Wavefront OBJ file of the C-alpha trace (Angstrom):
o trace
v 282.614 -30.619 98.504
v 285.072 -29.278 96.348
v 286.553 -31.678 93.808
v 290.153 -30.730 91.756
v 288.490 -28.750 89.412
v 286.161 -26.766 91.842
v 289.577 -25.810 93.398
v 291.410 -25.078 90.769
v 288.096 -22.541 88.800
v 288.350 -20.827 92.114
v 291.983 -20.359 91.643
v 291.752 -19.141 87.888
v 288.818 -16.635 89.128
v 291.352 -15.763 91.386
v 293.891 -14.670 89.018
v 291.465 -13.082 86.764
v 290.513 -10.742 89.998
v 293.980 -9.258 90.174
v 293.724 -8.702 86.625
v 290.696 -6.489 86.841
v 291.573 -4.731 90.219
v 294.916 -3.589 88.496
v 292.903 -2.098 85.487
v 290.635 -0.108 88.064
v 293.623 1.716 89.445
v 295.751 4.592 87.356
v 298.627 3.625 85.193
v 301.908 4.264 87.720
v 305.562 4.353 86.244
v 307.826 1.697 87.979
v 308.241 -2.009 86.940
v 305.750 -4.301 87.684
v 306.208 -8.264 88.191
v 303.323 -10.616 88.735
v 304.144 -13.602 90.648
v 302.125 -16.773 90.609
v 303.052 -19.789 92.666
v 301.095 -23.078 92.960
v 301.826 -27.264 93.249
v 302.186 -29.411 90.567
v 299.529 -32.400 91.384
v 300.867 -35.506 92.801
v 302.552 -37.520 90.148
v 301.720 -34.934 87.631
v 304.722 -32.632 87.353
v 305.929 -33.913 84.060
v 302.613 -33.659 82.757
v 302.144 -29.999 83.678
v 305.752 -29.202 82.275
v 304.959 -31.197 79.068
v 301.496 -28.368 79.282
v 304.102 -25.150 79.554
v 306.124 -26.444 76.383
v 303.279 -26.177 74.211
v 302.214 -22.545 75.323
v 305.865 -20.619 76.161
v 306.257 -19.472 72.990
v 302.931 -18.019 73.158
v 303.496 -17.052 76.631
v 306.627 -14.534 75.624
v 305.866 -13.402 72.635
v 303.562 -10.231 73.188
v 306.212 -6.831 73.784
v 304.746 -5.472 76.401
v 306.383 -8.199 78.871
v 309.749 -7.758 79.598
v 310.805 -10.839 81.218
v 309.140 -13.803 82.224
v 310.894 -16.896 84.349
v 309.723 -20.060 86.408
v 311.749 -21.349 89.272
v 310.865 -24.462 91.625
v 310.967 -24.594 95.149
v 314.669 -25.344 95.957
v 313.442 -27.825 99.187
v 310.354 -29.220 97.038
v 308.342 -27.379 99.578
v 304.877 -26.054 98.977
v 304.640 -23.969 96.692
v 306.255 -26.211 94.001
v 306.735 -23.246 91.489
v 306.906 -20.026 91.067
v 305.945 -18.133 88.029
v 306.933 -14.360 87.706
v 306.174 -11.814 84.665
v 307.820 -8.037 84.376
v 306.456 -5.434 82.866
v 307.292 -1.606 82.682
v 304.444 -0.471 84.322
v 300.721 -1.238 84.765
v 299.425 -0.177 81.625
v 301.606 -3.029 79.703
v 300.374 -5.452 82.951
v 296.955 -4.957 81.673
v 296.791 -4.847 78.034
v 299.148 -8.034 78.038
v 296.589 -10.197 80.274
v 294.048 -9.041 78.003
v 295.258 -10.421 74.892
v 292.655 -12.845 74.143
v 295.956 -16.011 73.545
v 297.076 -14.787 77.222
v 293.411 -14.816 78.889
v 293.447 -18.039 77.330
v 295.945 -19.894 78.847
v 295.036 -18.266 82.240
v 291.797 -19.826 81.320
v 293.278 -23.282 81.605
v 295.355 -22.898 84.842
v 292.427 -24.958 85.887
v 293.312 -28.165 84.094
v 296.946 -28.009 85.519
v 298.743 -26.933 88.910
v 296.869 -26.688 92.268
v 296.875 -24.637 95.141
v 297.832 -21.757 93.749
v 298.044 -17.989 94.464
v 299.078 -14.539 92.974
v 300.425 -11.559 93.940
v 300.828 -8.139 92.447
v 303.986 -6.027 93.130
v 305.276 -2.919 92.778
v 309.360 -2.149 92.418
v 311.168 -0.155 94.599
v 314.442 1.893 94.235
v 316.052 0.358 97.792
v 318.873 -0.986 96.290
v 321.640 -0.468 93.553
v 320.301 -3.380 90.985
v 322.745 -4.995 88.919
v 321.335 -5.359 85.207
v 322.357 -9.426 84.939
v 321.051 -12.602 83.506
v 319.035 -14.293 85.867
v 320.846 -16.810 88.227
v 320.175 -19.641 89.414
v 319.449 -19.288 93.040
v 316.872 -16.808 94.432
v 315.615 -16.105 98.118
v 312.791 -14.607 98.583
v 311.917 -12.568 101.774
v 308.460 -11.569 102.578
v 306.969 -9.775 105.493
v 304.971 -7.237 106.633
v 305.819 -3.482 108.455
v 305.255 -4.261 111.811
v 303.978 -2.146 114.762
v 306.729 0.557 114.033
v 305.243 1.176 110.426
v 306.825 1.200 107.180
v 308.544 4.824 107.258
v 310.720 3.447 110.467
v 311.318 0.256 108.445
v 312.343 1.695 105.230
v 314.581 4.212 106.939
v 316.462 0.954 108.295
v 316.666 -0.227 104.572
v 318.877 3.033 103.593
v 320.796 2.147 106.526
v 321.632 -1.300 105.379
v 321.918 -1.053 101.251
v 325.934 -1.104 101.325
v 326.257 -3.500 104.196
v 323.810 -6.236 102.093
v 325.141 -5.398 98.680
v 328.996 -5.600 99.646
v 329.492 -9.295 99.422
v 331.452 -10.432 96.584
v 328.671 -13.631 96.636
v 325.313 -11.474 96.197
v 324.362 -11.081 92.314
v 321.316 -8.514 92.672
v 318.825 -7.320 95.553
v 315.577 -6.368 94.478
v 312.478 -5.134 96.879
v 308.942 -4.532 95.843
v 305.702 -3.010 98.012
v 302.468 -5.424 97.232
v 300.477 -3.393 94.601
v 297.389 -3.265 96.795
v 299.425 -2.934 100.333
v 297.990 -6.687 101.272
v 300.060 -8.805 103.274
v 302.799 -9.938 102.327
v 303.195 -6.089 102.338
v 307.167 -6.494 101.320
v 308.738 -8.579 98.597
v 312.944 -8.499 98.951
v 314.543 -10.984 96.227
v 318.443 -12.156 96.970
v 320.141 -13.855 93.865
v 322.996 -15.710 93.524
v 324.903 -17.730 91.200
v 324.963 -20.546 93.208
v 323.555 -22.091 96.666
v 327.007 -22.128 98.100
v 327.267 -18.767 97.469
v 323.695 -18.107 99.085
v 324.958 -20.186 102.058
v 328.087 -18.260 102.605
v 326.302 -14.750 101.968
v 323.376 -15.688 104.881
v 326.645 -16.702 107.305
v 328.402 -13.719 107.557
v 328.086 -11.644 110.563
v 327.236 -8.223 109.031
v 324.381 -10.055 107.340
v 323.172 -11.967 109.969
v 322.717 -9.127 112.203
v 320.676 -6.397 109.114
v 318.537 -9.823 108.983
v 317.839 -10.028 112.798
v 316.761 -6.380 112.997
v 314.459 -6.463 109.762
v 312.886 -9.549 111.809
v 312.378 -7.250 114.657
v 310.818 -4.495 112.688
v 308.427 -6.332 111.192
v 305.814 -9.403 111.215
v 304.540 -11.845 109.289
v 307.781 -13.099 107.759
v 308.161 -16.280 105.290
v 310.948 -17.033 103.000
v 311.072 -18.970 99.892
v 314.325 -20.755 98.303
v 314.019 -20.908 94.678
v 316.290 -22.645 91.372
v 315.939 -21.131 88.078
v 314.117 -23.303 85.196
v 314.607 -22.926 81.777
v 311.103 -23.048 80.394
v 311.125 -19.114 79.535
v 314.030 -17.751 77.724
v 312.866 -14.078 77.921
v 314.586 -12.869 80.779
l 1 2 3 4 5 6 7 8 9 10 11 12 13 14 15 16 17 18 19 20 21 22 23 24 25 26 27 28 29 30 31 32 33 34 35 36 37 38 39 40 41 42 43 44 45 46 47 48 49 50 51 52 53 54 55 56 57 58 59 60 61 62 63 64 65 66 67 68 69 70 71 72 73 74 75 76 77 78 79 80 81 82 83 84 85 86 87 88 89 90 91 92 93 94 95 96 97 98 99 100 101 102 103 104 105 106 107 108 109 110 111 112 113 114 115 116 117 118 119 120 121 122 123 124 125 126 127 128 129 130 131 132 133 134 135 136 137 138 139 140 141 142 143 144 145 146 147 148 149 150 151 152 153 154 155 156 157 158 159 160 161 162 163 164 165 166 167 168 169 170 171 172 173 174 175 176 177 178 179 180 181 182 183 184 185 186 187 188 189 190 191 192 193 194 195 196 197 198 199 200 201 202 203 204 205 206 207 208 209 210 211 212 213 214 215 216 217 218 219 220 221 222 223 224 225 226 227 228 229 230 231 232 233 234 235
């Protein structure tokens, strides 16, 4: 039977395995994002956040890291916490996680969050991204390219970019492919100043129509709604 320590050890090993897999790939240009999701152990959120305060400066210090931010699940659903690390390219990401201070912190993960998962994402250029500070609300849509294939789905994206970016409520849209072509294949992030703007945006008929088309042309859909935390300032 797994105890808590064993389960967390498996999580730490899974994180490290992603780093090692990335180090075997040819370095590519284009932004790279590591996304971690986890749950706070029951009754231990405050303890977890106190630990974050002790390591946040170390995590933000390396010059290879462009940005780091943490989010809580808006509805307190699982996963509770979402942490993202952004790099200019895979080479910088590898160098960052090979830093002894950073790898030590990764190893200490076994003493904290549970039900962890990690995704390595490669930035796409589907949308005209605004260079803005992070805002309060983020909707993350995850999906797999369906039977019609990636090419057909991306043709749909090209046809709806203007529709999705035009409403005044949306601050930024960013899309990513899974670096290893694993599931989920695609991540799309919609950022808003507040939840009121997000609700209004997704109630617009033209946006609803695009969402329905996306669902018809893809599979294994999942949506996570996030609220920005103030744990880090390098964002």
